[in-house]
Each structure stands twice: as C-alpha cells, then as structure tokens.
C-alpha positions in Angstrom: 55.1 -20.8 18.4 51.8 -19.1 19.2 50.1 -16.4 17.3 48.3 -13.6 19.1 44.8 -12.9 17.9 44.0 -9.4 16.8 42.2 -7.4 19.4 38.6 -6.8 18.6 37.8 -3.3 17.5 36.2 -1.3 20.3 33.3 -0.3 18.0 31.4 -3.1 16.4 30.8 -2.8 12.6 27.1 -2.8 12.0 25.7 -2.3 8.5 24.4 1.1 9.5 27.7 2.3 11.0 28.8 3.8 7.7 27.0 5.2 4.7 26.2 2.9 1.7 28.4 3.9 -1.3 26.5 6.2 -3.7 26.8 3.9 -6.8 25.5 0.9 -5.0 22.7 3.0 -3.4 21.5 4.4 -6.7 21.6 1.0 -8.4 19.7 -0.7 -5.5 17.2 2.1 -5.3 16.4 2.0 -9.0 16.3 -1.8 -9.2 14.0 -2.0 -6.2 11.7 0.7 -7.6 11.5 -1.1 -11.0 10.7 -4.4 -9.3 8.0 -2.8 -7.2 6.4 -1.2 -10.2 6.5 -4.5 -12.1 4.9 -6.4 -9.2 2.3 -3.8 -8.7 1.3 -3.8 -12.4 1.3 -7.6 -12.6 -0.9 -7.9 -9.5 -3.3 -5.2 -10.8 -3.4 -7.0 -14.1 -4.3 -10.3 -12.3 -7.1 -8.7 -10.3 -8.4 -7.0 -13.5 -8.4 -10.4 -15.2 -10.4 -11.8 -12.3 -13.0 -9.0 -12.7 -13.1 -9.7 -16.4 -13.5 -13.4 -15.8 -16.4 -12.8 -13.5 -18.6 -12.0 -16.6 -20.8 -9.6 -14.7 -21.3 -11.8 -11.6 -21.4 -9.0 -9.0 -20.3 -11.1 -6.0 -17.1 -12.3 -7.7 -16.4 -8.7 -8.9 -16.8 -7.3 -5.4 -14.6 -10.1 -4.0 -11.9 -9.3 -6.5 -12.1 -5.6 -5.7 -11.9 -6.2 -2.0 -8.9 -8.6 -2.5 -7.2 -6.0 -4.6 -7.7 -3.3 -1.9 -6.3 -5.6 0.8 -3.3 -6.5 -1.4 -2.6 -2.8 -2.0 -2.7 -2.1 1.7 -0.2 -4.9 2.4 2.0 -3.8 -0.5 2.0 -0.3 0.9 3.2 -1.6 4.2 5.9 -3.6 2.5 7.2 -0.5 0.6 7.3 1.5 3.9 9.3 -1.3 5.5 11.7 -1.3 2.6 12.1 2.5 3.1 12.8 2.0 6.8 15.4 -0.6 6.0 17.0 1.7 3.5 17.1 4.5 6.1 18.6 2.0 8.6 21.4 1.2 6.1 21.9 4.9 5.4 21.1 4.7 1.7 19.4 8.1 0.9 18.7 7.5 -2.8 17.0 4.2 -2.0 15.0 5.9 0.8 13.8 8.6 -1.7 12.9 6.0 -4.3 10.9 4.0 -1.7 9.1 7.0 -0.4 8.2 8.0 -4.0 6.9 4.4 -4.5 5.0 4.5 -1.2 3.4 7.9 -2.1 2.3 6.5 -5.5 0.9 3.4 -3.9 -0.9 5.4 -1.2 -2.5 7.7 -3.9 -3.6 4.7 -5.9 -4.9 2.9 -2.8 -6.9 6.0 -1.7 -8.4 6.4 -5.2 -9.4 2.7 -5.4 -10.9 2.8 -1.9 -12.8 6.0 -2.9 -14.1 4.3 -6.0 -15.2 1.2 -4.1 -17.0 3.4 -1.4 -18.8 5.4 -4.1 -20.0 2.3 -5.8 -21.2 0.8 -2.5 -23.1 3.5 -0.6 -24.5 2.9 2.8 -28.2 2.0 2.9 -30.8 4.7 3.8 -31.7 4.7 7.4 -34.9 2.9 8.4 -37.5 5.1 9.9 -38.7 4.4 13.5 -41.9 2.6 14.2 -43.7 5.8 15.3 -42.8 7.7 12.2 -45.7 9.0 10.1 -44.8 10.6 6.7 -46.2 14.0 6.0 -47.7 14.3 2.5 -49.2 17.8 2.8 -45.9 19.6 2.3 -46.5 21.9 5.3 -43.9 20.1 7.5 -46.3 20.3 10.5 -47.9 16.9 10.3 -48.8 14.9 13.4 
C-alpha cells in the first residue's frame, strides 16, 4: 500500500508571511531593548575605566575615546539592523523599541562626537610665505 504525499501549499510559508503574535512581539521587543541597554552601559563603563586607568596620559585617553566612538557607531548599525529584521518579521512593537534604542544611541553618539571635536579643534592656518603682519592697526599695511 502506498501513501500519497500531501500536495505542497501554493504559497510558501516564510517567517514574514504572517504577523508575529502580539505577546511574543512585546516580550522580544522589551528583552532586546533591555539587553541593548545593558550592553551599551557595560561597554561605556569599560571605556570609562580605560580613561580612568590612563592616569592622565593623553594619548591613551584619546585612543579610548576614539575606540568608544567607533564602537558606538557599530552598535548603532547593529540596532538599525535589528529594527530592519523586526520589520521583516512584521513585529511592530519590536520595531518601535529598536527605533527608540537607535534614536537614543544616535543622540549619545552625536553628543560624544561633538564633545570630542570641541576638545580637539583644528590647528590655526599657517600664513603664506609672503605674509607681513600689520602692527599699526590701520589695516593698510604693505
């Protein structure tokens, strides 16, 4: 006796073919948000400890600050990728939590970059070889 195999469904079942159940979506969104906050705080604490351990050695402090900026940039990209995956799986609460996390990381990244740029201004331009300073104050020196 032979058994007939069931016919394959005409529409393939992909994870994004139906919406994620609301309870699972909320739990995953909150858990992912809490994990991201914990990872961000622990990484920030680690870079802060590196700055503290530098004991005023400016090159080590700058290296730690630049490493933290690079890490924050990569973390921001990872949060955006998670938001994209949540959108692909049709999980709206997870998307919202990831976009909130991405917004917070973006604000913190911009503030850290601004702080680093203010503490490291560009050097003043070097005058040309033919420049002669005017000490008279009239502004018409030759």
